[in-house]
PAGU-392716 format. One record per residue (C-alpha): x, y negated, z negated; residue number from 1. Coordinates in nm, 4 decimals. Each point is the difference from the previous one (the first is absolute). Layout:
% residues N
X / Y / Z / NUM
...
This chain:
% residues 207
-7.0542 / 12.9726 / 13.7702 / 1
-0.3444 / 0.1466 / -0.0583 / 2
-0.1973 / -0.0404 / 0.3205 / 3
-0.3589 / -0.1219 / -0.0155 / 4
-0.2229 / 0.2353 / 0.1996 / 5
-0.3418 / -0.1429 / -0.0885 / 6
-0.2258 / -0.2311 / 0.1985 / 7
0.1999 / -0.3088 / 0.0970 / 8
-0.3065 / -0.2208 / 0.0273 / 9
-0.0555 / 0.0509 / -0.3729 / 10
0.3321 / -0.1726 / -0.0645 / 11
-0.1054 / -0.3042 / 0.2016 / 12
-0.3330 / -0.0176 / -0.1804 / 13
0.1706 / 0.0346 / -0.3371 / 14
0.2269 / -0.2949 / 0.0744 / 15
-0.2789 / -0.1989 / 0.1626 / 16
0.2116 / -0.0745 / 0.3067 / 17
0.1019 / 0.1534 / 0.3306 / 18
0.3269 / 0.1901 / -0.0384 / 19
0.0061 / 0.1069 / 0.3672 / 20
0.0401 / 0.3684 / -0.0809 / 21
-0.2290 / 0.1353 / 0.2743 / 22
0.1320 / -0.1666 / 0.3118 / 23
-0.2652 / -0.1263 / 0.2431 / 24
-0.2827 / 0.0834 / -0.2404 / 25
0.1106 / -0.2910 / -0.2216 / 26
-0.0713 / -0.2442 / 0.2850 / 27
-0.3405 / 0.1455 / 0.0874 / 28
-0.3461 / -0.0164 / -0.1475 / 29
0.0643 / 0.3398 / -0.1601 / 30
0.2404 / -0.1514 / -0.2548 / 31
-0.1062 / 0.1165 / -0.3465 / 32
0.0840 / -0.3340 / -0.1635 / 33
-0.2336 / -0.1812 / 0.2394 / 34
-0.2784 / 0.2542 / -0.0409 / 35
0.0253 / 0.0601 / -0.3770 / 36
0.2003 / -0.2772 / -0.1718 / 37
-0.0247 / 0.1612 / -0.3446 / 38
0.2436 / 0.2261 / -0.1880 / 39
-0.0616 / 0.3746 / 0.0531 / 40
-0.1846 / 0.2055 / -0.2595 / 41
-0.3460 / -0.0123 / -0.1506 / 42
0.0869 / -0.3030 / -0.2127 / 43
0.1678 / -0.1897 / 0.2817 / 44
-0.2867 / -0.2427 / 0.0500 / 45
0.0282 / -0.1312 / -0.3551 / 46
0.2536 / -0.2798 / -0.0253 / 47
0.1956 / -0.0429 / -0.3194 / 48
0.1959 / -0.3106 / -0.0797 / 49
0.3611 / 0.0946 / 0.0813 / 50
0.2654 / -0.0333 / -0.2674 / 51
0.3350 / -0.1647 / 0.0686 / 52
0.1656 / 0.3416 / -0.0037 / 53
-0.2459 / 0.1435 / 0.2541 / 54
0.0584 / -0.2949 / 0.2347 / 55
0.3751 / 0.0647 / -0.0047 / 56
-0.0483 / 0.3755 / 0.0351 / 57
-0.2370 / -0.0236 / 0.2944 / 58
0.2383 / -0.2285 / 0.1923 / 59
0.2850 / 0.2438 / -0.0578 / 60
-0.2147 / 0.2954 / 0.1078 / 61
-0.1162 / -0.1855 / 0.3100 / 62
0.3571 / -0.0590 / 0.1174 / 63
0.1065 / 0.3577 / -0.0808 / 64
-0.2885 / 0.1527 / 0.1891 / 65
0.0282 / -0.2325 / 0.2965 / 66
0.3653 / 0.0904 / 0.0576 / 67
-0.0453 / 0.3690 / -0.0991 / 68
0.2689 / -0.0212 / -0.2694 / 69
0.0132 / 0.2013 / -0.3233 / 70
0.0337 / -0.1534 / -0.3462 / 71
0.3670 / 0.0899 / -0.0547 / 72
0.1054 / -0.1348 / 0.3392 / 73
-0.2116 / -0.3130 / -0.0392 / 74
0.1620 / -0.0682 / -0.3366 / 75
0.3440 / 0.0317 / 0.1612 / 76
-0.0965 / -0.2609 / 0.2587 / 77
-0.1060 / -0.2339 / -0.2800 / 78
0.3322 / 0.0482 / -0.1809 / 79
0.1925 / -0.0660 / 0.3215 / 80
-0.2080 / -0.3109 / 0.0637 / 81
0.0826 / -0.1333 / -0.3473 / 82
0.3688 / 0.0043 / 0.0924 / 83
-0.0614 / -0.1936 / 0.3211 / 84
0.1021 / -0.3671 / 0.0077 / 85
-0.3365 / -0.1631 / 0.0497 / 86
-0.3644 / 0.0547 / -0.0841 / 87
-0.0474 / 0.3562 / -0.1269 / 88
-0.3463 / 0.0413 / 0.1510 / 89
0.1139 / -0.1039 / 0.3467 / 90
0.2946 / 0.2384 / -0.0183 / 91
-0.2328 / 0.2841 / -0.0981 / 92
-0.2271 / -0.0556 / 0.2986 / 93
0.2970 / -0.0232 / 0.2341 / 94
0.1224 / 0.3378 / -0.1230 / 95
-0.3432 / 0.1519 / 0.0573 / 96
-0.0437 / -0.1607 / 0.3424 / 97
0.3486 / 0.1141 / 0.1087 / 98
-0.0719 / 0.3691 / -0.0589 / 99
0.0327 / 0.1959 / 0.3230 / 100
-0.3511 / 0.1465 / -0.0221 / 101
-0.1490 / -0.3466 / -0.0481 / 102
0.2065 / -0.1500 / 0.2831 / 103
-0.1066 / 0.2765 / 0.2397 / 104
-0.3620 / -0.0654 / -0.0955 / 105
0.0322 / -0.3793 / 0.0225 / 106
0.1589 / 0.0291 / 0.3441 / 107
-0.3116 / 0.1842 / 0.1185 / 108
0.1743 / 0.3337 / 0.0544 / 109
-0.2390 / 0.1778 / -0.2385 / 110
-0.3635 / -0.0564 / -0.0936 / 111
0.0685 / 0.0139 / -0.3757 / 112
0.2922 / 0.0154 / -0.2414 / 113
-0.0865 / 0.3621 / -0.0715 / 114
0.0316 / 0.0860 / 0.3684 / 115
0.3267 / -0.1963 / 0.0180 / 116
0.1365 / 0.2075 / -0.2908 / 117
-0.0940 / 0.3172 / 0.1845 / 118
0.1716 / -0.1127 / 0.3210 / 119
0.3159 / -0.0897 / -0.1923 / 120
0.0028 / 0.3217 / -0.2031 / 121
-0.0230 / 0.1956 / 0.3251 / 122
0.3083 / -0.1805 / 0.1298 / 123
-0.1592 / -0.1937 / 0.2871 / 124
0.1922 / -0.3258 / -0.0602 / 125
0.3579 / -0.1234 / 0.0282 / 126
0.1345 / -0.3083 / -0.1787 / 127
0.2897 / -0.1620 / 0.1869 / 128
0.0378 / 0.3222 / 0.1976 / 129
0.0231 / 0.2215 / -0.3096 / 130
-0.2495 / 0.2648 / -0.1039 / 131
-0.1960 / -0.1204 / -0.3051 / 132
-0.2739 / 0.2037 / -0.1665 / 133
-0.0299 / -0.1881 / -0.3317 / 134
-0.3194 / -0.2123 / -0.0212 / 135
0.1467 / -0.2146 / -0.2814 / 136
0.3054 / -0.0989 / 0.2065 / 137
0.0337 / -0.3803 / -0.0193 / 138
0.0230 / -0.1569 / 0.3442 / 139
0.2385 / -0.2962 / 0.0200 / 140
-0.0145 / -0.3132 / 0.2131 / 141
0.1287 / 0.0851 / 0.3483 / 142
-0.0723 / 0.3742 / -0.0258 / 143
-0.1510 / 0.1649 / 0.3079 / 144
-0.2523 / 0.2800 / -0.0517 / 145
-0.1044 / 0.2198 / 0.2902 / 146
-0.1778 / 0.3246 / 0.0733 / 147
0.2648 / 0.2650 / 0.0600 / 148
0.0282 / 0.1249 / 0.3611 / 149
-0.1357 / 0.3464 / -0.0791 / 150
-0.3205 / -0.1424 / -0.1493 / 151
-0.0852 / -0.2681 / 0.2543 / 152
-0.2298 / 0.2108 / 0.2171 / 153
-0.1803 / 0.1224 / -0.3108 / 154
-0.0566 / -0.3434 / -0.1559 / 155
-0.0158 / -0.2340 / 0.3000 / 156
-0.3793 / -0.0107 / 0.0432 / 157
-0.0647 / -0.0147 / -0.3724 / 158
0.2467 / -0.2859 / -0.0484 / 159
-0.1466 / -0.1948 / 0.2927 / 160
-0.3533 / 0.0373 / -0.1356 / 161
0.1007 / -0.1026 / -0.3539 / 162
0.2066 / -0.2974 / 0.1190 / 163
-0.2883 / -0.1374 / 0.2083 / 164
-0.2191 / -0.0155 / -0.3100 / 165
0.2570 / -0.1633 / -0.2287 / 166
0.1800 / -0.3339 / 0.0299 / 167
0.3674 / 0.0124 / -0.0914 / 168
0.1134 / -0.2324 / -0.2840 / 169
0.2321 / -0.2895 / 0.0812 / 170
0.3035 / 0.1680 / -0.1612 / 171
-0.0149 / 0.2933 / 0.2438 / 172
0.0395 / 0.0243 / 0.3767 / 173
-0.1133 / 0.3104 / 0.1852 / 174
0.0365 / 0.1547 / 0.3416 / 175
-0.2834 / 0.2463 / 0.0439 / 176
0.1258 / 0.1281 / 0.3345 / 177
0.3411 / 0.0828 / -0.1480 / 178
-0.1636 / 0.1243 / -0.3227 / 179
0.2237 / -0.2143 / -0.2183 / 180
-0.0216 / -0.3017 / -0.2275 / 181
0.2419 / -0.2182 / -0.1958 / 182
-0.0145 / -0.1863 / -0.3293 / 183
0.1090 / -0.3476 / 0.1070 / 184
-0.0287 / -0.1629 / -0.3429 / 185
-0.0930 / 0.0781 / -0.3571 / 186
-0.3667 / 0.0900 / -0.0561 / 187
-0.2209 / -0.3049 / -0.0357 / 188
-0.2302 / 0.0042 / -0.3000 / 189
-0.2484 / -0.2151 / 0.1933 / 190
-0.0600 / 0.2912 / 0.2401 / 191
-0.1228 / 0.2456 / -0.2636 / 192
-0.3207 / 0.1829 / 0.0917 / 193
-0.1328 / -0.0307 / -0.3535 / 194
0.0776 / -0.2720 / -0.2519 / 195
0.1839 / 0.1348 / -0.3039 / 196
0.0485 / -0.1975 / -0.3204 / 197
0.3601 / 0.1013 / -0.0557 / 198
0.0313 / -0.2047 / -0.3182 / 199
-0.2584 / 0.2289 / -0.1641 / 200
0.2080 / 0.3049 / 0.0928 / 201
0.3184 / -0.1513 / -0.1399 / 202
-0.1820 / -0.0935 / -0.3212 / 203
-0.1357 / 0.3542 / -0.0287 / 204
0.3518 / 0.1463 / -0.0017 / 205
0.1273 / -0.2749 / -0.2332 / 206
-0.2271 / 0.1011 / -0.2892 / 207
């Protein structure tokens, strides 16, 4: 996947919503969306009436950028969700919320999804006692994720600081002292940080 290396706050401004890409900055007065709620660029202050296509596109881009997923991988999640017995949009969000990098972030063990991806890529986490360094790994109900023994001294203070600033969602339980957490149920769509109109995303890929 091509990695975006530009200014992350530009992405939030482009989508007109907080994507929580900069950790604590997103919750402070320094948040770019709060300070400059217009799209980036010299023509950003001029509002055009959005077309139906642009509405669908922007919702898809917002979800992609929030979860740090590339186009090809995002499309695969949509195809998998279409084969799920139930509402396609809900299945899509459950796939995205169940990603290991997102779960590590949601549990408060990283200040952003980007930092969670870095921790996982560096091999700092075990899932059910097994080494896992794939950020897209889908965590299942009942799985236990913990910082591996060799990384606990390195990450302990950082995890404690991040966990104090973030409330854990109802579908996760965490033990900060033991540096572990568990997915106790499927991700709840009511606990999303940012509302996503999943029906617009499904319609975009159904054109």
